[in-house]
N, C-alpha and C positions, 0 to 999 in steps of 0.2 A: 543543502539543508541537512543531509545525513552527517556530514562532517561537523556541522555546528552542534548538532545533538551530541555527538561523540565528545567534542571539546567541552561542552557544558557539563557533561557527566564526569569528565576528567577533572575539571576545575573543582567539582564537588567531592572528589576522591571516591567516586562510586564505581569506577571501571572494574575493579576486582570483583564486584558483586553483580555484574551485568554481562549477559551474553547478547550478541547481536546476530541477526540473520538478515539476509537481503534477498528479496524476490522482486525481480523486474517484470513489468507487464507492458504490453503494447496493445495492439488491436488485432482483429481477425486477419491472419495471414492469407486466408482464402479470399478476402475482399481486397487486400493490399499485399500481393505476393512477395514483395521485396522486404517485408518486415522481419523475416527470419524466424521469429517465434512469437507465440502468444504470451507465455509466461516462462521464466527461467529463474531457477534458484541459483544465485551467485554465491551465497554464503549460508551454510546451515548454522543453527544455534551452537552446535558443537565447534564448528570452525570459527565461530565468532567469539570464542573465549579469548582469543589472542587479538588484541587491538591492532597491532601492526599488520597482521595477516588480514584482518577485516578490512582495514583501509586500503591495502593493496588490491584486494578483490573489488572494492568499490571503484577504484581507479580503472579497473578493467571494463566497467560499465560504460557503454557508448550510446549516444543518442541514435535513433533510427536514421538511416540515410534517406528514407523516403517518407512521405506523409501518409497518414491513414486516410480513409475516405471522407472524414469530416472531423469535427472538433470533439468527438467522443472516442474513448478508448475502453477496453475491457478491464477496467480497474478492479471490478469485482472478481475477475478470474485470478488476479494477483493476490487479492486478500484471501480468497478461498484456498489457493495454493499454500499460502503461509499458514492458514489454520490447519489444513489437513496434512501437509508434508513435513512440517517442522516437528521435532521431538520436544514437546512442551513439558515432559515429565521432569520433576526435580526443580522446577522454576516456581517460586512462590508468587511472584508477580509476573503477569503475562500481558504484554502490550504489542500491538501492531501499530506502526506509524505509517499511514498511507500518505505519500507525498505525490501530488498530482496537480497539473494545471488544466486538465481536461475533465469533461463530464464523463460519468460512468454509463456503460450500457446496462440498461435496466432489464428486468425479467422479460418484458414483452418486446424487446429489441431483437430483430432477427439475427443480428450479429453477436448477441450475448452467448457466450459459451457455457455459462453457468445456469441460465434460466432462473436466477435468483434476483430478487429485489433487495433493497437496503435492509428492510426489516428482517427478512429471512436470513440474510447473510450475518447480520448482527446477532441474531439468535444462535446461529451455528457457532459463532465466536464465543458468546456468553456461555453456551453449554460446555465449553472447554475452559471457562474461567479467563477468557481473553477480552481485554478492553481494546477498542480501536480508536486511535487518535487520527484525525484527518487534518493534514496541512494542505489546504487548497490554495494554490498559487493563482491569484486573480490577475491574469494577464489581459492586456488590451485585446488580443485576438479572440478571446472567449467571452468578452464583456456581455454580449447579448444573452448568454446562457448562465451568467453568474448566479442569478437568483434561483433558478430551477436546479442547477447543479448543487448549490449550497444546501437547498432543502433536502435533497437526496443524501448528501454527505452528513448532514446533521442527524438524520434518521440512523444512518450507519453508525455514527459515533455516539449515539445516546447510550449512557450507561446507568443502570438503576441506582438511585440514591445519590448520584453525582450530577447527572445531566449530560449535555452534549459535550463531547471532547473534540468538537470541530473548531478549527481555527482558519479563518480566511486571511491570507497573507498577501 
């Protein structure tokens, strides 16, 4: 999905005007010790100025070798990391694109590292002028949770004056 976004921007001759960053997230390593990390920044916005360098770092991203405890992940931890750790200064348009096939750990989930719900996290992003797009991959394995997960992601992706930037794929 990330490569398709990159290719689409390239086709529109926008790559010289865009920086990319990449934050990967998983689930609680305490609950599933083999996961290696909760969140990891693979590419900062500064490193993402160079398209080839960005894509080579994307290629370094590997799927987890073990499963988490259920079909939820701490996606909100990844979004929070992107909001707080990226240097957004000097960028007129600021977007986070969350790509996930899992539901997010909500504020009341004991495995949530952020303690934030979709509305609070969205506000944290909007306070920095960041819009959040959600590409929710609707896989058969998570079909029972699609509606509830989509509701949370729609809240996260709601942007004033535009509406929801949520896309179920």
